[in-house]
C-alpha positions in Angstrom: 107.8 115.2 107.7 106.7 114.4 104.1 106.6 110.7 103.4 108.2 109.3 100.3 106.3 106.9 98.2 108.1 104.1 96.4 107.7 104.2 92.7 105.7 101.2 91.5 107.5 98.7 89.2 104.1 97.7 87.7 103.7 98.6 84.0 100.2 100.0 84.4 100.0 101.2 80.7 100.6 97.7 79.5 98.0 96.3 82.0 95.4 98.9 81.0 95.8 98.1 77.4 95.3 94.4 77.8 92.1 92.7 76.7 90.4 90.1 78.9 91.3 87.4 76.3 95.0 88.2 76.8 94.9 87.5 80.5 96.1 84.0 81.6 93.6 82.6 84.1 94.8 79.0 83.9 96.1 79.0 87.5 92.7 80.1 88.9 90.2 77.3 89.5 86.6 77.6 88.5 84.1 78.7 91.1 81.1 76.4 90.9 77.6 76.7 92.5 78.8 74.7 95.5 81.5 77.3 96.3 79.0 80.1 96.2 76.5 78.2 98.3 79.1 77.9 101.1 80.7 81.3 100.6 80.6 83.7 103.6 81.4 87.4 103.8 84.1 87.9 106.4 84.6 91.6 107.4 87.6 92.6 109.3 87.0 93.6 112.9 87.0 97.4 113.4 90.1 98.7 115.2 89.9 100.4 118.6 91.2 103.9 118.9 93.7 104.3 121.7 96.3 106.7 122.9 99.7 105.3 123.5 103.0 107.0 124.4 106.0 105.8 122.3 109.6 107.0 122.0 110.1 109.6 119.3 112.6 107.3 117.7 110.0 104.5 117.4 107.6 106.8 115.5 110.3 108.3 113.3 111.4 104.8 112.3 108.0 103.5 111.5 107.0 106.6 109.6 110.2 106.5 107.5 109.2 103.0 106.3 105.6 103.3 105.4 102.8 105.9 105.0 100.7 103.4 107.0 102.9 103.4 110.1 100.0 102.8 112.5 99.0 99.7 110.6 102.7 98.6 110.6 102.9 99.0 114.3 99.7 97.0 114.7 101.1 94.2 112.6 104.4 94.1 114.6 102.4 93.9 117.8 100.1 91.2 116.4 103.2 89.2 115.3 104.7 89.6 118.8 101.5 88.2 120.4 101.5 85.3 118.0 105.1 84.4 118.7 104.5 84.5 122.5 101.4 82.3 122.1 103.4 79.8 120.0 106.1 79.7 122.6 103.6 78.9 125.4 102.4 75.8 123.6 
């Protein structure tokens, strides 16, 4: 099944033609030396490869909504875990 990509609404030609001086940075605070002294690189945890059996309808549904259906399934499962943990407290 070929996946359809949604057409972006971003005007890339306009963005590419902009000069740095034309970009409004007023809502971004200055990063001072203190910020960089405390900055840490946080890398995402690598994912674990697993084999899981799912209903065909589940796979079809997720694939029809995103080219990154495995990431979407992971996000749904993570959200489920978070909701269950919140309910326990």
